[in-house]
gemmi code that builds the backbone of each chain (N, CA, C; Angstrom):
import gemmi

chains = {
    "A": [
        ("UNK", (-9.225, 18.272, -2.764), (-8.327, 16.685, -3.314), (-8.287, 16.194, -2.343)),
        ("UNK", (-8.098, 14.735, -2.099), (-7.430, 13.452, -1.246), (-6.201, 13.089, -1.360)),
        ("UNK", (-5.760, 13.654, 0.223), (-4.163, 13.203, 0.007), (-4.189, 13.078, 1.537)),
        ("UNK", (-2.744, 12.696, 1.792), (-2.542, 12.357, 3.085), (-1.028, 12.598, 3.186)),
        ("UNK", (-0.469, 13.098, 4.322), (0.968, 14.272, 4.684), (1.319, 13.214, 5.735)),
        ("UNK", (2.666, 12.772, 5.751), (3.495, 11.802, 6.756), (4.531, 12.920, 6.418)),
        ("UNK", (4.390, 14.017, 7.503), (5.239, 15.132, 7.651), (6.924, 14.438, 8.279)),
        ("UNK", (7.225, 13.948, 8.501), (8.253, 13.058, 8.941), (8.827, 11.962, 8.310)),
        ("UNK", (10.090, 11.970, 7.294), (10.650, 10.790, 6.790), (11.007, 9.899, 7.684)),
        ("UNK", (11.744, 10.272, 8.949), (12.201, 9.340, 9.963), (12.151, 9.421, 11.053)),
        ("UNK", (11.505, 8.632, 12.047), (11.272, 8.969, 13.345), (12.405, 8.139, 14.078)),
        ("UNK", (13.163, 8.262, 14.853), (14.127, 7.857, 15.698), (13.738, 8.171, 17.246)),
        ("UNK", (13.679, 6.575, 17.705), (13.228, 6.654, 19.289), (14.427, 5.468, 19.883)),
        ("UNK", (13.936, 5.740, 21.078), (15.093, 4.723, 21.683), (14.035, 3.529, 22.550)),
        ("UNK", (14.394, 2.321, 22.382), (13.787, 1.381, 23.099), (13.023, 1.442, 24.194)),
        ("UNK", (12.071, 1.017, 24.243), (11.267, 1.691, 25.943), (10.556, 2.691, 25.403)),
        ("UNK", (10.596, 3.638, 25.021), (10.247, 4.738, 24.951), (8.632, 4.921, 24.357)),
        ("UNK", (8.005, 5.765, 24.305), (6.868, 5.912, 23.492), (7.209, 6.470, 22.015)),
        ("UNK", (6.434, 6.070, 21.257), (6.427, 6.735, 19.941), (5.364, 7.022, 19.303)),
        ("UNK", (5.602, 8.380, 18.215), (4.519, 8.905, 17.722), (5.097, 8.858, 16.165)),
        ("UNK", (4.233, 8.602, 15.256), (4.330, 8.442, 13.801), (2.984, 9.702, 13.498)),
        ("UNK", (3.464, 10.406, 12.802), (2.227, 11.614, 12.523), (1.945, 11.419, 10.932)),
        ("UNK", (0.459, 11.807, 10.737), (-0.239, 11.561, 9.724), (-1.614, 12.601, 10.067)),
        ("UNK", (-1.672, 13.288, 8.763), (-2.686, 13.992, 8.738), (-3.011, 13.816, 7.225)),
        ("UNK", (-4.693, 14.345, 6.932), (-5.248, 13.848, 5.668), (-6.328, 14.935, 5.241)),
        ("UNK", (-6.528, 14.816, 3.801), (-7.772, 15.689, 3.127), (-8.529, 14.821, 2.655)),
        ("UNK", (-9.721, 14.966, 2.858), (-10.779, 14.233, 2.022), (-11.979, 14.506, 2.247)),
        ("UNK", (-12.859, 14.495, 1.327), (-14.149, 14.971, 1.911), (-15.209, 13.845, 2.229)),
        ("UNK", (-15.978, 14.782, 2.703), (-16.663, 13.251, 3.776), (-16.004, 12.856, 5.029)),
        ("UNK", (-17.006, 11.774, 5.658), (-16.168, 11.004, 6.478), (-15.381, 10.252, 6.385)),
        ("UNK", (-13.839, 10.602, 7.090), (-12.756, 9.646, 6.562), (-12.385, 8.175, 7.065)),
        ("UNK", (-12.053, 7.531, 6.475), (-11.643, 5.977, 6.842), (-10.463, 5.802, 6.398)),
        ("UNK", (-9.607, 6.135, 7.393), (-8.088, 5.689, 7.618), (-7.665, 4.832, 8.047)),
        ("UNK", (-6.163, 4.177, 7.477), (-5.698, 3.153, 7.787), (-4.033, 3.692, 8.263)),
        ("UNK", (-3.656, 2.343, 8.781), (-2.295, 2.228, 8.857), (-1.725, 1.189, 8.475)),
        ("UNK", (-0.431, 1.200, 7.820), (-0.036, -0.204, 7.119), (1.313, 0.106, 7.777)),
        ("UNK", (2.291, -1.044, 7.752), (3.637, -1.535, 8.118), (4.587, -1.955, 6.964)),
        ("UNK", (5.656, -1.720, 6.752), (6.471, -2.862, 5.588), (7.567, -2.901, 6.160)),
        ("UNK", (7.718, -4.115, 6.282), (9.390, -4.580, 7.067), (10.039, -5.046, 5.804)),
        ("UNK", (11.556, -4.786, 6.033), (12.333, -4.811, 4.764), (12.165, -5.737, 4.012)),
        ("UNK", (12.065, -5.863, 2.824), (11.793, -7.078, 2.118), (10.232, -7.776, 1.726)),
        ("UNK", (9.496, -7.020, 2.390), (8.055, -7.505, 2.530), (6.779, -6.675, 2.317)),
        ("UNK", (5.816, -7.227, 1.852), (4.825, -6.417, 1.306), (4.491, -5.685, 2.761)),
        ("UNK", (3.093, -4.612, 2.315), (2.536, -3.690, 3.307), (1.463, -4.985, 4.418)),
        ("UNK", (1.512, -4.556, 5.514), (0.553, -5.359, 6.676), (-0.232, -4.358, 6.836)),
        ("UNK", (-1.079, -5.022, 7.181), (-2.499, -3.802, 7.750), (-2.362, -3.835, 8.944)),
        ("UNK", (-2.617, -2.583, 9.767), (-2.123, -2.593, 11.549), (-3.220, -1.975, 11.979)),
        ("UNK", (-3.931, -1.106, 11.719), (-5.352, -0.653, 11.968), (-5.810, -0.015, 11.467)),
        ("UNK", (-7.454, 0.184, 11.239), (-8.389, 1.501, 10.676), (-9.162, 2.373, 11.710)),
        ("UNK", (-9.593, 3.190, 11.213), (-10.890, 4.296, 11.766), (-11.361, 3.965, 10.688)),
        ("UNK", (-13.177, 3.722, 11.422), (-13.901, 3.933, 10.355), (-15.230, 5.080, 11.168)),
        ("UNK", (-15.512, 4.766, 12.323), (-16.292, 4.962, 13.086), (-16.472, 4.697, 14.662)),
        ("UNK", (-16.520, 5.440, 15.359), (-16.602, 5.064, 16.850), (-15.605, 6.051, 17.813)),
        ("UNK", (-15.082, 5.088, 18.916), (-14.039, 5.662, 19.456), (-12.681, 6.398, 18.561)),
        ("UNK", (-12.038, 7.432, 19.129), (-11.313, 8.162, 18.268), (-9.954, 7.305, 18.464)),
        ("UNK", (-9.438, 6.331, 19.286), (-8.574, 5.789, 19.644), (-8.843, 4.325, 19.466)),
        ("UNK", (-8.097, 3.974, 18.369), (-8.445, 2.627, 17.706), (-7.044, 2.004, 18.155)),
        ("UNK", (-7.414, 0.555, 18.701), (-6.221, -0.080, 18.783), (-6.024, -1.024, 17.694)),
        ("UNK", (-4.326, -1.649, 17.597), (-4.313, -2.694, 16.579), (-3.542, -3.721, 16.627)),
        ("UNK", (-2.617, -3.885, 15.566), (-1.913, -5.174, 15.643), (-0.675, -4.567, 16.625)),
        ("UNK", (0.245, -5.409, 17.405), (1.787, -5.421, 17.853), (1.448, -4.353, 18.920)),
        ("UNK", (0.140, -4.315, 19.315), (0.532, -3.273, 20.381), (0.490, -1.426, 20.172)),
        ("UNK", (0.228, -1.626, 18.698), (0.446, -0.289, 18.024), (-1.711, 0.406, 18.418)),
        ("UNK", (-1.840, 1.364, 18.422), (-2.813, 2.202, 18.683), (-2.364, 3.590, 17.458)),
        ("UNK", (-3.869, 3.980, 17.500), (-3.719, 5.525, 16.968), (-5.232, 6.505, 17.069)),
        ("UNK", (-4.972, 7.465, 16.868), (-5.755, 8.453, 17.472), (-6.637, 9.578, 16.509)),
        ("UNK", (-7.648, 9.153, 16.324), (-8.200, 10.163, 14.975), (-9.122, 11.601, 15.676)),
        ("UNK", (-8.078, 12.635, 15.408), (-8.884, 13.813, 15.533), (-9.255, 14.718, 14.215)),
        ("UNK", (-10.476, 14.985, 14.603), (-11.246, 15.307, 13.268), (-11.071, 16.566, 13.184)),
        ("UNK", (-10.683, 17.389, 14.446), (-10.684, 19.153, 14.109), (-9.106, 19.189, 13.584)),
        ("UNK", (-8.243, 18.302, 14.050), (-7.061, 18.566, 13.461), (-6.459, 17.749, 12.222)),
        ("UNK", (-7.573, 16.979, 11.932), (-7.575, 16.067, 10.898), (-6.318, 15.438, 10.662)),
        ("UNK", (-6.097, 14.807, 11.728), (-4.987, 13.494, 12.193), (-5.614, 12.704, 12.270)),
        ("UNK", (-4.142, 11.253, 12.148), (-4.791, 10.239, 12.645), (-3.428, 9.695, 12.750)),
        ("UNK", (-2.626, 9.816, 13.885), (-1.027, 9.712, 14.325), (-1.102, 8.629, 15.191)),
        ("UNK", (-0.189, 7.611, 14.426), (0.149, 6.511, 15.447), (1.064, 6.187, 16.421)),
        ("UNK", (0.521, 5.643, 17.294), (1.382, 5.631, 19.048), (1.538, 3.831, 19.545)),
        ("UNK", (2.384, 4.204, 20.356), (2.679, 2.996, 20.741), (3.618, 3.396, 22.287)),
        ("UNK", (3.142, 2.694, 23.407), (3.380, 3.137, 24.468), (5.040, 3.018, 24.728)),
        ("UNK", (5.451, 1.854, 24.419), (6.740, 1.098, 24.519), (7.455, 0.686, 23.311)),
        ("UNK", (8.122, 1.389, 22.797), (8.555, 0.626, 21.351), (9.892, -0.521, 21.311)),
        ("UNK", (9.699, -1.263, 20.608), (10.780, -2.416, 20.457), (11.315, -2.209, 19.108)),
        ("UNK", (12.633, -2.620, 19.235), (13.679, -2.882, 18.286), (13.130, -3.376, 16.989)),
        ("UNK", (11.853, -4.280, 17.411), (11.535, -4.954, 16.123), (10.473, -4.050, 15.658)),
        ("UNK", (10.115, -2.987, 16.180), (9.180, -2.403, 15.169), (9.689, -1.470, 14.358)),
        ("UNK", (10.978, -1.631, 14.100), (11.849, -0.602, 13.059), (11.349, -1.017, 11.608)),
        ("UNK", (10.806, -0.254, 11.077), (9.938, -0.769, 9.727), (9.813, 0.697, 8.894)),
        ("UNK", (8.653, 0.552, 7.967), (8.447, 1.841, 7.536), (6.866, 1.687, 7.231)),
        ("UNK", (6.370, 2.578, 7.735), (4.812, 2.808, 8.000), (4.066, 3.914, 7.180)),
        ("UNK", (3.024, 3.177, 6.696), (2.467, 3.995, 5.850), (0.823, 4.718, 6.386)),
        ("UNK", (0.652, 5.786, 6.266), (-0.958, 6.133, 6.452), (-1.711, 6.009, 4.859)),
        ("UNK", (-2.947, 5.755, 5.299), (-4.026, 5.495, 3.926), (-5.094, 6.118, 4.470)),
        ("UNK", (-5.634, 6.774, 3.721), (-7.235, 7.458, 3.542), (-7.858, 6.619, 2.108)),
        ("UNK", (-9.083, 6.511, 2.512), (-10.095, 5.875, 1.228), (-10.576, 7.426, 0.870)),
        ("UNK", (-9.992, 7.142, -0.196), (-10.689, 8.280, -1.225), (-11.959, 7.953, -2.470)),
        ("UNK", (-12.336, 8.446, -2.849), (-13.519, 8.253, -3.828), (-13.180, 8.929, -5.317)),
        ("UNK", (-12.583, 8.174, -6.305), (-12.286, 8.685, -7.297), (-12.073, 7.596, -8.741)),
        ("UNK", (-12.819, 7.957, -9.688), (-13.002, 6.878, -10.908), (-14.180, 6.338, -10.711)),
        ("UNK", (-15.153, 6.759, -9.971), (-16.443, 5.827, -9.730), (-16.449, 4.555, -8.218)),
        ("UNK", (-15.004, 4.541, -7.919), (-14.771, 3.600, -6.618), (-13.991, 4.175, -5.529)),
        ("UNK", (-14.400, 3.292, -4.685), (-13.350, 4.333, -3.367), (-11.910, 3.368, -3.616)),
        ("UNK", (-11.103, 4.148, -3.400), (-9.477, 4.018, -3.305), (-8.799, 4.218, -2.094)),
        ("UNK", (-7.898, 3.408, -2.131), (-6.960, 3.718, -0.745), (-5.598, 4.732, -1.789)),
        ("UNK", (-5.467, 5.862, -0.718), (-4.273, 6.964, -1.456), (-3.257, 6.804, -0.108)),
        ("UNK", (-2.056, 6.672, 0.028), (-1.175, 6.424, 0.583), (-0.316, 7.672, 0.993)),
        ("UNK", (0.210, 7.619, 2.042), (1.240, 8.852, 1.929), (2.632, 8.268, 1.647)),
        ("UNK", (3.485, 9.352, 1.983), (4.945, 9.006, 1.219), (5.508, 7.865, 2.544)),
        ("UNK", (4.913, 7.451, 3.362), (5.820, 6.668, 4.520), (6.612, 7.504, 5.497)),
        ("UNK", (6.820, 6.637, 6.568), (7.864, 7.204, 7.775), (8.284, 6.244, 7.879)),
        ("UNK", (9.737, 6.615, 8.070), (11.004, 4.915, 8.567), (11.072, 5.304, 10.209)),
        ("UNK", (10.706, 4.552, 10.655), (10.662, 4.170, 11.851), (11.801, 3.794, 12.598)),
        ("UNK", (12.714, 4.085, 13.360), (14.036, 2.906, 13.643), (14.233, 3.328, 15.437)),
        ("UNK", (14.400, 2.277, 15.599), (14.116, 2.017, 17.109), (15.486, 1.288, 17.600)),
        ("UNK", (16.234, 2.238, 18.056), (17.296, 1.878, 18.880), (17.463, 1.334, 20.487)),
        ("UNK", (18.533, 0.236, 20.357), (18.418, -0.248, 21.586), (19.056, 0.697, 23.024)),
    ],
    "B": [
        ("UNK", (-5.264, -20.605, 4.076), (-5.349, -19.435, 2.967), (-4.198, -18.863, 2.679)),
        ("UNK", (-3.688, -19.240, 1.474), (-1.915, -18.654, 1.208), (-2.532, -16.972, 0.948)),
        ("UNK", (-1.470, -16.282, 1.190), (-2.033, -14.860, 1.095), (-1.695, -14.354, -0.638)),
        ("UNK", (-1.386, -13.219, -0.900), (-1.469, -12.828, -2.174), (0.558, -13.274, -2.569)),
        ("UNK", (0.532, -14.123, -3.505), (1.617, -14.133, -4.638), (2.022, -13.439, -5.363)),
        ("UNK", (2.960, -13.239, -4.922), (3.798, -12.310, -6.087), (5.025, -13.206, -6.923)),
        ("UNK", (5.150, -13.187, -8.090), (6.730, -13.940, -8.424), (7.031, -13.036, -9.423)),
        ("UNK", (8.708, -13.119, -10.272), (9.195, -13.489, -8.920), (9.562, -12.607, -8.120)),
        ("UNK", (10.227, -12.853, -7.149), (10.450, -12.092, -5.994), (11.398, -10.770, -6.420)),
        ("UNK", (12.492, -11.093, -7.405), (13.351, -10.180, -8.089), (13.614, -10.513, -9.514)),
        ("UNK", (13.595, -9.453, -10.176), (13.747, -9.756, -11.550), (14.525, -8.737, -12.141)),
        ("UNK", (15.728, -9.245, -12.701), (17.064, -8.395, -13.324), (16.503, -8.315, -14.937)),
        ("UNK", (16.422, -7.309, -15.392), (16.143, -6.953, -16.977), (17.030, -5.928, -17.245)),
        ("UNK", (17.523, -5.945, -18.664), (18.384, -5.045, -19.253), (17.442, -4.526, -20.066)),
        ("UNK", (18.157, -2.979, -20.414), (17.216, -2.234, -20.701), (16.826, -2.667, -22.185)),
        ("UNK", (15.487, -2.626, -22.751), (14.814, -2.815, -24.124), (14.262, -4.152, -23.983)),
        ("UNK", (14.659, -4.899, -22.542), (13.860, -6.335, -22.347), (12.530, -5.761, -21.933)),
        ("UNK", (11.550, -7.103, -21.994), (10.052, -7.288, -21.245), (10.058, -7.808, -20.076)),
        ("UNK", (9.560, -7.165, -18.908), (9.529, -7.770, -17.467), (7.940, -8.280, -17.544)),
        ("UNK", (7.609, -9.298, -16.927), (6.359, -9.415, -16.621), (6.592, -10.384, -15.380)),
        ("UNK", (5.401, -9.289, -14.738), (4.947, -9.644, -12.903), (4.132, -10.312, -12.787)),
        ("UNK", (3.795, -11.276, -11.844), (2.421, -12.228, -11.596), (2.109, -11.996, -10.347)),
        ("UNK", (0.899, -11.996, -10.019), (0.034, -12.155, -9.177), (-1.057, -12.720, -9.176)),
        ("UNK", (-0.805, -13.667, -8.158), (-2.167, -14.827, -7.242), (-3.307, -13.754, -6.589)),
        ("UNK", (-3.787, -13.478, -6.477), (-4.762, -12.675, -5.256), (-5.353, -13.988, -4.238)),
        ("UNK", (-5.381, -13.589, -2.927), (-6.008, -14.398, -2.032), (-7.215, -15.045, -2.410)),
        ("UNK", (-7.647, -16.519, -2.273), (-8.625, -17.474, -2.564), (-9.802, -16.078, -2.276)),
        ("UNK", (-10.538, -16.123, -3.470), (-11.924, -15.759, -2.923), (-11.915, -14.223, -3.500)),
        ("UNK", (-10.783, -13.657, -3.260), (-10.704, -12.220, -3.994), (-10.396, -12.108, -5.771)),
        ("UNK", (-11.410, -11.045, -6.001), (-11.332, -10.832, -7.513), (-11.144, -9.393, -7.673)),
        ("UNK", (-10.732, -8.921, -6.641), (-10.062, -7.206, -7.154), (-8.856, -7.236, -6.871)),
        ("UNK", (-8.110, -6.745, -7.530), (-6.619, -6.384, -7.637), (-6.160, -5.536, -8.473)),
        ("UNK", (-5.337, -4.777, -7.388), (-4.259, -3.756, -7.746), (-2.880, -4.026, -7.576)),
        ("UNK", (-2.358, -2.958, -8.534), (-0.652, -2.752, -8.793), (-0.465, -1.375, -8.224)),
        ("UNK", (0.556, -1.263, -7.610), (1.251, -0.510, -7.035), (2.498, -0.224, -7.147)),
        ("UNK", (3.233, 0.544, -7.480), (4.729, 0.922, -7.715), (5.407, 1.616, -6.309)),
        ("UNK", (6.499, 1.358, -6.160), (7.185, 1.969, -5.020), (8.437, 2.233, -5.739)),
        ("UNK", (8.832, 3.456, -5.798), (9.924, 3.777, -6.311), (10.530, 3.930, -4.734)),
        ("UNK", (12.198, 3.838, -5.107), (13.276, 4.278, -3.553), (12.756, 5.157, -3.041)),
        ("UNK", (12.986, 4.986, -1.680), (12.409, 6.003, -0.897), (11.343, 6.996, -1.243)),
        ("UNK", (10.423, 6.277, -1.434), (9.179, 6.800, -1.983), (7.578, 6.071, -1.457)),
        ("UNK", (6.453, 6.490, -1.278), (5.593, 5.959, -0.877), (4.888, 4.857, -2.139)),
        ("UNK", (3.874, 4.717, -2.059), (3.259, 3.672, -3.369), (2.193, 4.551, -4.235)),
        ("UNK", (2.500, 3.890, -5.142), (1.679, 4.909, -6.158), (0.783, 4.127, -6.978)),
        ("UNK", (-0.291, 4.310, -6.830), (-1.482, 3.762, -7.468), (-1.100, 3.194, -8.804)),
        ("UNK", (-1.425, 2.014, -9.444), (-1.114, 2.408, -10.688), (-2.260, 1.869, -11.774)),
        ("UNK", (-2.980, 0.677, -11.439), (-4.112, -0.361, -11.936), (-4.965, -0.866, -11.081)),
        ("UNK", (-6.218, -0.793, -11.253), (-7.205, -1.908, -10.498), (-7.793, -2.976, -11.543)),
        ("UNK", (-7.878, -3.784, -11.146), (-8.657, -4.971, -12.284), (-9.783, -5.943, -11.483)),
        ("UNK", (-10.408, -6.313, -12.071), (-11.319, -7.069, -12.033), (-11.160, -8.703, -12.896)),
        ("UNK", (-11.643, -9.443, -12.359), (-11.832, -10.831, -13.391), (-11.944, -10.241, -14.724)),
        ("UNK", (-10.759, -10.562, -15.834), (-11.019, -10.196, -17.403), (-11.405, -8.537, -17.544)),
        ("UNK", (-11.479, -7.690, -16.533), (-12.010, -6.184, -16.681), (-10.651, -5.213, -16.075)),
        ("UNK", (-9.979, -4.108, -16.907), (-9.683, -3.042, -16.212), (-10.577, -2.513, -15.900)),
        ("UNK", (-10.420, -1.767, -14.565), (-11.590, -0.878, -14.478), (-10.682, 0.127, -14.325)),
        ("UNK", (-10.032, 0.612, -13.615), (-9.025, 1.771, -13.712), (-7.641, 1.638, -13.941)),
        ("UNK", (-7.493, 2.339, -15.066), (-5.651, 2.407, -15.225), (-5.104, 3.770, -15.283)),
        ("UNK", (-5.767, 4.663, -14.089), (-5.315, 5.937, -14.656), (-3.924, 6.315, -14.368)),
        ("UNK", (-3.366, 5.163, -12.896), (-2.033, 5.444, -12.760), (-1.163, 4.817, -13.221)),
        ("UNK", (-1.232, 4.181, -14.414), (-0.269, 3.479, -15.390), (0.018, 4.324, -16.719)),
        ("UNK", (1.326, 4.398, -16.437), (1.967, 4.960, -17.831), (1.772, 4.557, -19.067)),
        ("UNK", (1.495, 5.661, -19.779), (0.632, 5.452, -21.023), (1.485, 4.573, -22.048)),
        ("UNK", (2.701, 4.355, -22.002), (3.119, 3.479, -23.157), (3.708, 2.665, -22.195)),
        ("UNK", (3.968, 1.599, -22.818), (4.742, 0.191, -22.414), (4.435, -0.446, -21.306)),
        ("UNK", (3.320, -0.228, -20.456), (3.039, -0.949, -19.257), (1.388, -1.070, -20.000)),
        ("UNK", (1.322, -2.557, -19.439), (0.047, -3.024, -19.351), (-0.454, -4.126, -18.614)),
        ("UNK", (-1.651, -4.287, -18.284), (-2.000, -4.883, -16.901), (-3.009, -5.763, -17.696)),
        ("UNK", (-3.244, -7.051, -17.088), (-4.753, -8.078, -17.169), (-4.878, -9.097, -16.183)),
        ("UNK", (-5.822, -9.320, -15.761), (-6.361, -10.341, -15.192), (-7.738, -11.296, -15.715)),
        ("UNK", (-6.670, -12.585, -16.245), (-7.760, -13.463, -16.822), (-8.416, -13.929, -16.242)),
        ("UNK", (-9.710, -14.416, -16.882), (-10.612, -15.266, -15.695), (-9.979, -16.743, -15.181)),
        ("UNK", (-8.937, -17.121, -15.553), (-7.998, -18.196, -15.124), (-6.591, -17.790, -14.704)),
        ("UNK", (-5.769, -18.006, -13.856), (-4.776, -17.626, -14.122), (-4.198, -16.314, -13.044)),
        ("UNK", (-3.049, -15.839, -12.537), (-2.872, -14.641, -11.999), (-3.032, -13.426, -12.825)),
        ("UNK", (-2.943, -12.531, -12.199), (-2.707, -11.127, -12.898), (-1.272, -10.771, -13.640)),
        ("UNK", (-1.223, -10.604, -14.454), (0.197, -10.363, -14.986), (0.043, -8.364, -15.446)),
        ("UNK", (1.138, -8.351, -14.653), (1.745, -6.747, -15.069), (3.017, -6.841, -16.070)),
        ("UNK", (2.714, -6.013, -17.098), (3.771, -6.378, -18.323), (4.309, -4.835, -18.923)),
        ("UNK", (5.569, -5.115, -18.957), (6.534, -3.751, -19.117), (7.034, -4.142, -19.912)),
        ("UNK", (7.149, -3.712, -21.196), (7.807, -3.577, -22.605), (8.812, -2.479, -22.334)),
        ("UNK", (10.067, -3.427, -23.167), (11.235, -2.134, -23.648), (11.279, -1.327, -22.423)),
        ("UNK", (11.736, -2.309, -21.434), (12.106, -1.312, -20.060), (13.612, -0.782, -20.049)),
        ("UNK", (12.944, 0.700, -19.128), (14.070, 1.750, -19.127), (14.672, 1.780, -17.514)),
        ("UNK", (16.008, 2.185, -17.204), (16.317, 2.281, -16.042), (15.351, 2.958, -14.679)),
        ("UNK", (14.658, 3.802, -15.363), (13.369, 4.845, -14.707), (12.622, 3.746, -14.065)),
        ("UNK", (12.239, 2.367, -14.434), (11.389, 1.234, -14.398), (11.866, 0.426, -13.055)),
        ("UNK", (12.990, 0.880, -12.681), (13.663, -0.138, -11.422), (12.771, 0.324, -10.451)),
        ("UNK", (12.362, -0.479, -10.293), (11.020, -0.177, -8.725), (10.904, -1.547, -8.098)),
        ("UNK", (9.900, -1.592, -6.987), (9.499, -2.382, -6.249), (8.027, -2.248, -6.750)),
        ("UNK", (7.372, -3.436, -7.492), (6.105, -3.260, -8.106), (5.098, -4.648, -6.629)),
        ("UNK", (4.258, -3.804, -6.241), (3.279, -4.436, -5.557), (1.909, -4.841, -6.033)),
        ("UNK", (1.351, -6.198, -5.379), (-0.388, -6.720, -5.985), (-0.759, -6.329, -4.612)),
        ("UNK", (-1.947, -5.907, -4.425), (-2.971, -6.037, -3.515), (-4.081, -6.857, -4.086)),
        ("UNK", (-4.836, -7.395, -2.905), (-6.248, -8.104, -3.418), (-7.285, -7.690, -2.086)),
        ("UNK", (-8.399, -7.467, -2.628), (-9.769, -7.633, -1.392), (-10.576, -8.310, -2.226)),
        ("UNK", (-11.156, -8.614, -0.971), (-12.758, -9.296, -1.524), (-13.705, -8.500, -1.613)),
        ("UNK", (-13.892, -7.595, -1.669), (-15.290, -6.972, -1.479), (-15.256, -5.689, -3.038)),
        ("UNK", (-15.717, -5.519, -3.678), (-16.036, -4.441, -4.479), (-15.778, -3.254, -3.795)),
        ("UNK", (-14.843, -2.510, -4.451), (-14.418, -0.965, -3.669), (-15.816, 0.128, -3.829)),
        ("UNK", (-16.592, -0.273, -4.496), (-17.548, 0.327, -4.882), (-18.590, 0.248, -4.077)),
        ("UNK", (-18.614, -0.861, -3.306), (-19.478, -1.103, -2.153), (-19.087, -0.382, -0.844)),
        ("UNK", (-20.282, -0.252, 0.214), (-20.034, 0.654, 1.042), (-18.544, 0.465, 2.041)),
        ("UNK", (-18.408, -0.526, 2.172), (-17.352, -1.290, 3.088), (-16.297, -1.721, 2.119)),
        ("UNK", (-16.345, -1.452, 0.915), (-15.204, -2.134, 0.181), (-14.331, -1.121, 0.066)),
        ("UNK", (-13.223, -1.778, -0.086), (-11.760, -0.849, -0.084), (-11.318, -0.843, 0.931)),
        ("UNK", (-11.682, -0.818, 1.780), (-11.154, -0.702, 3.363), (-9.976, -1.632, 3.828)),
        ("UNK", (-9.861, -2.470, 3.080), (-8.541, -3.450, 3.705), (-7.894, -3.831, 2.422)),
        ("UNK", (-7.025, -3.932, 2.202), (-6.104, -4.311, 0.829), (-5.192, -5.285, 1.307)),
        ("UNK", (-5.248, -6.391, 0.802), (-4.243, -7.493, 1.242), (-3.049, -7.817, 0.235)),
        ("UNK", (-1.886, -7.376, 0.859), (-0.481, -6.854, -0.142), (0.122, -8.495, -0.352)),
        ("UNK", (1.108, -8.720, -1.316), (1.969, -9.478, -1.772), (3.490, -8.660, -0.940)),
        ("UNK", (4.525, -9.729, -1.205), (5.603, -9.616, -0.889), (6.449, -8.504, -1.686)),
        ("UNK", (6.205, -8.507, -3.180), (6.151, -7.426, -3.907), (7.427, -8.181, -5.040)),
        ("UNK", (7.454, -7.486, -6.304), (8.535, -8.061, -7.183), (9.380, -6.921, -7.336)),
        ("UNK", (10.432, -6.659, -6.835), (12.055, -6.084, -7.147), (12.422, -6.060, -8.552)),
        ("UNK", (11.962, -5.109, -9.133), (12.729, -4.975, -10.636), (13.940, -4.122, -10.584)),
        ("UNK", (14.860, -4.868, -11.414), (16.420, -4.099, -11.717), (16.425, -4.084, -12.896)),
        ("UNK", (16.938, -2.770, -13.560), (17.023, -2.850, -15.245), (18.434, -2.201, -15.414)),
        ("UNK", (19.411, -2.949, -15.918), (20.501, -2.835, -15.697), (20.967, -1.718, -17.044)),
    ],
}
model = gemmi.Model(1)
for chain_id, residues in chains.items():
    chain = gemmi.Chain(chain_id)
    for i, (resn, *xyz) in enumerate(residues, 1):
        res = gemmi.Residue()
        res.name, res.seqid = resn, gemmi.SeqId(i, " ")
        for name, pos in zip(("N", "CA", "C"), xyz):
            atom = gemmi.Atom()
            atom.name, atom.element = name, gemmi.Element(name[0])
            atom.pos, atom.b_iso = gemmi.Position(*pos), 0.0
            res.add_atom(atom)
        chain.add_residue(res)
    model.add_chain(chain)
structure = gemmi.Structure()
structure.add_model(model)
structure.setup_entities()
């Protein structure tokens, strides 16, 4: 079965500290992985993706994510958190069902960055 | 190039009324997806449409919900006889490539959503 798990409902971090938001996936074949961010009362915004190549991918707003095939993980990271990073983060994997590629989202992790 | 436009942003309905949610995809995008986000939950896929065709409605409730994407005009998600449990944020997304293609379905562009409240 194709699925995404975000084991933490919420992550709290102090401003200036590094942050990690966890994601694990289950999909057959090579995974296509994504991170989206949702600010309050807004739609989802694309942050970054892993298709192939380097395991460390860089995205918008200073975020990066590390693909680990053996652990089937794709954790989102940032070296120094900002209060403005506080938002809801969704990990997604591209699955295949119904005859086409489909994005499958995790339940989301709420990131709270405290001053 | 305007993004995905959804309206209204907020919609209040009484039980038993109809809700119509509209979505205009990004210019040049002919693939539209609808998702529902219940409070404190992730996005759940509802339906995928191309112009004039429903491709996959496997995530749609069997009754009261319907969607269309006419040749002209926005995509419409219609909920008849709304109930309190329909209260949620409904998001529309569009993509330029057919998700059947090797690179298709990689990135979807989301609207700001319609927040439906059923009284």
